N, C-alpha and C positions, 0 to 999 in steps of 0.2 A: 816290027813287033819286037818287044824285048822278051827275054827269057822269063822275067818276073811276071809280065802281063800274061804270057802263055800259061805259066804255072798257076796263077790265080784263076784263070779261066777254067783250067782243067779241074782244079780243086772245087770250084763252084759247081761245075757240071756233075761231078761224081757225088758231091754232098747232096745235091738236089735229088739225084737218082736214088741214093741210099735212103733218104728221107721218104720219098714217094713209095718205095718198095718196102719200107719198114725193115731194112736189112739188119738193124741192130736192136730190134725188139724181140722179146722172148715171151710170147703169150702161149698158154697151154693150148695145144692142138694135137692132132693125130700123129705128127711126125715123131720119130725117135728122139729122145732127149740126150743132150750132152752138156756136161758141166765142166767149165775150166776155171781154175782159180790160181792166183799167184799172190804172194805176199807183197804188200806195198812197201816202198822204201822207208826205212826208219831214219831219223835225224841223228843217229849215233855215230855216223862217219860220213866222209865226203862221198858224193855220188861217183861211180866209176863205170867202166865199160861193162862190167858184169851186170849192173842194173839194166842197162839197155838190152843186153842179150836176153836176160830173163823175161822182160816184158815183150820183146820182139818175138821170141819163141812161142809164148802163150798166145799172143795176138794172131800169129800166123796159123797156129793150130786151130784156134777158134774159127778163123775165116775159112780154113780148109774144110772143117767139119760142116760149116754152113753150106759150102759149095757141094758137099756130098748129100745135102738135104736134111741135115739134122737141125733140130730146134735147139740152138746153143744159148746157154746162160753163161755169161762171162762177167761177173761182178768184180770190178776193180777194188782191190783193197780188202778182200775177204780173208782176214788173217787175225788170229786171236791169241797167239801164244805169249807175246810180250817179252820173249827172251832177250832181244836186243835192248829193250827198255830197262830190264833188270840189270844188264851189264853196264849200261850207261849210268844208271843211278848209283851203282857200286863205285864206278870211277869218280863220280862227282863226290860221293861220300869220302873217298880216299884223297880227294883234292888233287 
């Protein structure tokens, strides 16, 4: 068996379990609610290690709260300020 074969088998196993248990669904119920949000990456600069850190921390926090029994809502890309886009548009205008 190759490492890739084992890895693919493990991924399939856990994805099936998460799907069956509805691990990543957030329907209203009696559990305590928990909301996690993180800004999505903007195209105004190259991706860097900070982006990975940001999303990893939020994902780990959401998973931990699920393990504690919370009903977690973690919508990816829930961000509205647009500040980086304004900065990018100003740089484009200045050429």
